[in-house]
Structure formats: C-alpha cells, structure tokens
C-alpha positions in Angstrom: 89.6 36.3 120.6 92.2 37.3 118.0 91.3 38.7 114.6 93.9 38.6 111.9 93.4 40.3 108.5 95.7 39.8 105.6 95.6 42.4 103.0 97.4 41.8 99.7 98.6 45.1 98.3 98.6 47.0 101.7 102.1 48.3 100.9 101.0 49.5 97.6 98.0 51.2 99.1 100.1 52.9 101.7 102.3 54.3 98.9 99.2 55.4 97.0 98.0 57.3 100.1 101.4 59.0 100.6 101.8 59.8 96.9 98.2 61.1 96.7 98.6 63.2 99.8 101.8 64.8 98.3 100.1 65.4 95.0 97.1 67.0 96.7 99.4 69.2 98.7 101.1 70.3 95.5 97.7 70.8 93.8 96.5 73.0 96.8 99.8 75.1 96.4 99.4 75.4 92.7 95.7 76.4 92.9 96.3 79.0 95.6 99.2 80.4 93.6 96.9 80.7 90.6 94.2 82.4 92.6 96.8 84.8 94.0 98.0 85.6 90.5 94.4 86.3 89.4 93.9 88.6 92.4 97.1 90.4 91.7 96.2 90.9 88.1 92.9 92.5 89.1 94.7 94.6 91.7 97.1 95.9 89.2 94.2 97.2 87.1 93.2 99.2 90.2 96.7 100.4 91.1 97.3 104.1 90.7 99.7 105.0 88.0 102.1 107.9 87.8 105.1 106.3 86.3 104.2 102.6 86.5 106.7 101.6 89.1 104.1 100.7 91.7 102.0 98.6 89.3 105.0 96.7 87.9 106.2 95.9 91.4 103.1 93.8 92.2 104.0 90.1 92.6 102.9 86.8 94.2 105.5 84.8 96.0 105.6 81.0 95.5 103.6 79.1 98.1 105.0 77.9 101.3 103.7 74.8 103.0 104.3 74.6 106.7 102.8 71.5 108.3 99.9 71.4 106.0 99.2 75.1 106.1 99.7 76.6 102.7 100.5 80.4 102.5 100.9 82.7 99.6 102.1 86.3 99.9 100.8 89.0 97.5 102.8 92.3 97.7 103.9 95.4 96.0 107.6 96.0 96.1 108.0 99.8 96.5 108.6 101.6 99.7 105.7 103.9 99.0 103.1 101.2 98.1 101.6 101.3 101.7 101.0 105.0 101.5 99.3 104.9 98.1 97.2 101.9 99.3 96.1 103.4 102.5 95.5 107.0 101.8 91.8 107.1 100.7 91.6 110.8 100.4 94.2 110.9 97.6 92.7 111.4 94.1 94.3 109.5 91.3 93.8 109.9 87.5 94.2 106.1 87.2 93.4 103.6 90.0 92.4 104.0 93.6 93.4 103.4 97.2 92.9 99.9 98.6 93.8 98.4 95.3 95.0 95.1 96.8 92.7 94.8 99.8 89.5 95.4 97.8 90.4 92.8 95.3 91.4 90.2 98.0 88.0 90.9 99.7 86.1 90.5 96.5 87.9 87.2 95.7 87.4 85.9 99.2 83.6 85.7 98.8 83.8 82.8 96.3 87.3 81.5 97.1 86.3 78.2 98.6 84.1 77.3 95.6 86.8 78.2 93.1 89.5 76.3 95.1 87.4 73.1 95.3 86.4 73.3 91.6 90.1 73.8 90.6 91.2 70.9 92.8 88.5 68.6 91.4 89.6 69.5 87.9 93.3 68.7 88.7 92.5 65.4 90.3 90.1 64.4 87.5 92.9 65.0 85.0 95.0 62.6 86.9 92.2 60.0 87.0 91.8 60.1 90.8 
C-alpha cells in the first residue's frame, strides 16, 4: 500500500518554521539579555562604593547562542571585584558582599515565569 500526500504550500510552511525558529532564538537571546540587565541593575545597587569604579564596571555581555544553548555573562570588570564580592566579613558604608550572587539567586526563583511571559509578549506583538 502506498500513501501519497500532496500539500500545497509545504515550502512556504517550511520557510515559516525556519524563520519562526530563528525569531524565537533571537527572542530568547533578547529576553535573557534584558533579564541580565535587570539583575545587573539590582546588583549595582548592592555594590559597595568607595570611589565608584567597581559599581561602574558592572556589565552584561551580549548573548551567545551555541547550538540552541543561550548564554549571557554578567561581570564586574575590576581586578578586585572578586575580593569585595567574596569577603563577607568586610563592612561597607554602602553595599554588601555577594552583591551579584544574591541578586542572581533572588531573580532565579521566578526566572522561568518571567522568561515565558516576556517571550509570549514578543510573539504576540508579531502576531504569532
């Protein structure tokens, strides 16, 4: 027995799937970057300040997508950031130790929900 299916528009549908997949990948990258920026902003509020160099060095690198795995890197760009971050015994007039880690952990609790909501909004704006 042979079954033959003819589908008008199959090529167009394949292009749609490819395009949509690429758009969703870019949406995921954009949303993760936005979330990273929000975490960094909160982290900067908790960053100890003596001269402001540490706080101003905080940044989020653009997302990298490697075989469907999207990665963002949040970092502080001073050679002493790790020491300020890790030494809990130090007392600061402004800020605290674990200024990045605490904010990442706090954001992680609801990250999935925020990511899904943001992705849905982006797809809805495109009418998908």
